[in-house]
C-alpha positions in Angstrom: 0.2 0.1 -0.4 3.0 2.4 0.8 4.5 1.7 -2.5 1.2 2.3 -4.3 0.9 5.5 -2.8 4.7 6.5 -3.7 4.0 5.6 -7.1 1.1 7.5 -7.3 3.0 10.6 -5.8 5.8 10.0 -8.3 3.3 10.0 -11.2 1.9 13.1 -9.8 5.3 14.8 -9.8 6.1 13.5 -13.1 2.7 14.7 -14.7 3.3 18.3 -13.0 6.8 18.2 -14.5 5.3 17.5 -18.0 2.5 20.3 -17.4 5.2 23.0 -16.5 7.5 22.0 -19.3 4.4 22.1 -21.8 3.6 25.5 -20.4 6.8 26.9 -20.8 7.2 25.4 -24.4 3.7 27.1 -25.4 4.8 30.2 -23.8 8.0 30.3 -25.8 6.2 29.5 -29.0 3.4 32.1 -28.5 5.8 35.0 -27.7 8.1 33.9 -30.8 4.7 33.9 -32.9 3.9 37.3 -31.2 7.3 38.7 -32.2 7.1 37.3 -35.9 3.6 38.9 -36.2 5.0 42.1 -35.0 8.0 42.1 -37.3 5.8 41.4 -40.2 3.4 44.2 -39.1 6.3 46.5 -39.0 8.1 45.8 -42.4 4.4 45.8 -43.9 3.8 49.4 -42.4 7.3 50.4 -43.3 6.7 49.2 -47.1 3.1 51.2 -47.0 4.9 54.4 -46.0 7.6 54.0 -48.5 4.8 53.2 -51.3 2.7 56.2 -50.4 6.0 58.5 -50.2 6.7 57.2 -53.8 3.3 57.9 -55.1 3.6 61.5 -53.7 7.1 62.0 -55.0 6.3 60.5 -58.3 3.0 62.9 -58.4 5.4 66.1 -57.3 7.9 65.3 -60.0 5.3 64.8 -62.6 3.7 68.2 -61.7 7.1 69.9 -61.9 7.8 68.3 -64.8 4.6 70.0 -66.3 5.1 73.3 -64.6 8.5 73.4 -66.1 7.2 72.7 -69.5 4.8 75.2 -69.3 7.3 77.6 -68.3 9.6 76.9 -71.2 6.8 77.6 -73.5 6.4 81.1 -71.6 2.9 80.4 -70.7 1.3 81.5 -67.6 2.1 79.1 -65.1 -0.1 79.9 -62.2 -3.1 79.9 -64.4 -2.3 76.5 -65.8 -1.6 75.2 -62.3 -4.7 76.5 -61.1 -6.8 75.1 -63.9 -5.2 72.0 -63.7 -6.2 71.8 -59.7 -9.9 72.9 -60.8 -10.0 70.2 -63.4 -8.7 67.7 -60.9 -11.2 69.1 -58.2 -14.2 68.6 -60.4 -13.0 65.2 -61.6 -13.0 64.0 -58.0 -16.3 65.7 -57.3 -18.0 64.0 -60.5 -16.4 60.7 -59.1 -17.8 61.1 -55.8 -21.4 62.3 -57.4 -21.3 59.2 -59.6 -20.8 57.0 -56.7 -23.4 58.5 -54.6 -26.1 58.5 -57.4 -25.4 55.0 -58.0 -25.4 54.2 -54.3 -28.7 55.8 -54.4 -30.2 54.0 -57.2 -29.2 50.6 -56.1 -30.7 51.4 -52.7 -34.2 52.8 -54.4 -34.2 49.8 -57.0 -34.1 47.5 -54.1 -36.9 49.1 -52.3 -38.9 49.7 -55.2 -38.6 45.7 -56.2 -39.4 44.9 -52.6 -42.4 47.2 -52.9 -43.6 45.4 -56.1 -43.1 42.2 -54.9 -45.3 42.9 -51.7 -48.0 44.2 -54.0 -47.8 41.3 -56.4 -48.0 39.1 -53.4 -50.8 41.2 -52.0 -52.6 40.9 -55.4 -52.2 37.1 -55.8 -53.3 36.6 -52.3 -56.7 38.8 -53.0 -56.7 36.9 -56.4 -56.5 33.7 -54.9 -59.0 34.4 -52.1 -61.4 35.5 -54.8 -60.9 32.4 -56.7 -61.7 30.2 -53.5 -64.9 32.1 -52.8 -66.1 31.9 -56.6 -65.2 28.2 -56.3 -66.8 27.9 -52.9 -70.1 29.6 -54.4 -70.0 27.7 -57.4 -69.9 24.1 -55.9 -72.5 25.2 -53.3 -74.9 26.3 -56.0 -74.4 23.4 -58.0 -74.9 21.2 -55.1 -78.3 22.7 -54.7 -79.2 22.5 -58.3 -78.4 18.8 -58.2 -80.1 18.3 -55.2 -83.2 20.1 -56.4 -83.1 17.8 -59.5 -83.1 14.9 -57.6 -85.8 16.0 -55.2 -87.9 16.9 -58.5 -87.4 13.5 -59.9 -88.2 11.6 -56.8 -91.6 13.6 -56.5 -92.3 13.3 -60.3 -91.5 9.2 -59.5 -94.1 9.1 -56.3 -96.6 11.0 -58.5 -96.4 8.5 -61.3 -96.7 5.7 -58.9 -99.7 7.2 -57.3 -101.6 7.5 -60.4 -100.3 4.6 -62.1 -102.1 2.4 -59.3 
């Protein structure tokens, strides 16, 4: 019994040591993963900033070359720069307005389609209810006609039997 309790205690100690080792190993792996993620994010942000800078730099170079070209032709550079900017601003406004109009049309068409399907469903329901009502009246009326016809035939047979005697 004592050897058994000693064995159980040793197994528990072994399990505890393994648990602590696994925890330390997972913590180390998790920390490495975190550091890798941070490194990837850092490099991506650096690349994104560099790319944005390149776009701005190239835009400035293009604008400067255009301005220099205009100055070489002895044009009034400030007027042309202002015109270029106004044209750019108008194009951006048109793009925004086109997007807004498209979005409004999309929402309106969706809403209008919903309304149309709702009204069609309502109309179909009304027509279906009317058809059922007509069918009920027809079947009921037809049943009464058949019943009257049978009653008249029965009476005629009784009358003919009475007079036949």
